[in-house]
N, C-alpha and C positions, 0 to 999 in steps of 0.2 A: 651589246648583241649587236651585230650588224644585219640590219632587214635588208633582203632581196627581192625582185621584182615577183616571185611568188608569194611573198607576205603581204605584200601592198593588195595583190590581187584577190588573196584570202580575206582582207579587210573590206573590198571592196563587196565581195559576195556576201560576207555577214552582213554589210550594211542594206544591202540592195534586198536580202529578205527582212530585215527588221522594219525597211521602209514599206514594202510590199505589205506584210503584217498592218503596219498603220494605217494603211488606206483600205484594206480588206472589209467588203460590205458597206463602205461609205459612199454616199452619193456625193456630188460636188458641192450643191448645197448645203449639207451635213459639215464637209470638210472647213468650206468656207465660213462657216460659224465656231468651229473648235480651234482657238489661236494654239491650245499646246498640241494639236496633233499637226498643224501646219507648221510650227519649228521644228518637230521631231522629224517629219518629212523631208525639211530643207536642210535639217543637220545629214542626214543620210544621204541626199544627193548632193549634198557639198562634197561627202567621203568618195562615193562612186564617180566623181568627175564632173559635178557641174558648179564647182565652187567659182570659179571665175567668172561665169554667167551670173550667179545668185550675189556674189559680194558688190559685183559693179554695177548691179541694178539698183542697189540702197533701197529705197521705199517704192523703186518702179518694177519690185517681183510680183509677177502675173501667177496670180493664184491655180488660175486656169491651167496655166503650162505646168506649172508645179505638179497640180494634180493629176493632169493628163501624162507627163512622165512617170510617174510613182504607178500609175493605173496601167499603161500601156509598153512604156519601154524598158522599166525597169524589170516587169516579169522577163521580157526576153533577155534582158541581160543575165540574170539568174539561171536561165535555159544555157546560154553560150558562156560561161565563167568555167565552169568544171573544164571543157574541154580546153579552153585556153592555159587553163592552171596546170593540167594534165601536159600540155603540149612545152608548156615553161621548163616543166620538171623542178627538180630541187636540186641544187649544186652540189656538188660532191666535196 
C-alpha cells in the first residue's frame, strides 16, 4: 500500500494527540522524574517532526525543551493539522 502526504499528516495528528495526553496535568518536575513518560513524549515528537533534532542531540536532549514543545507547540499543531489535512485532500 502506498502512503500519501495525507497519511503522514494523519500520523502526525495521532501522535500529537498522544503526546499531549502523556503530559496532560504534569508539571515539569513530575515529567523530569518520569523516564517512561519522557521516552513516550520523545517518540511522539520524533513522529511529528522533531526526529532530526532529537536523534542528533544524543545524550544532550534538553528535557525542558521536550516538555515545553509537548505542552506549548503540540496543542497548536493539533489545532492546525486538521485544516492542513483538509487542504491536502485525498488523491483520486
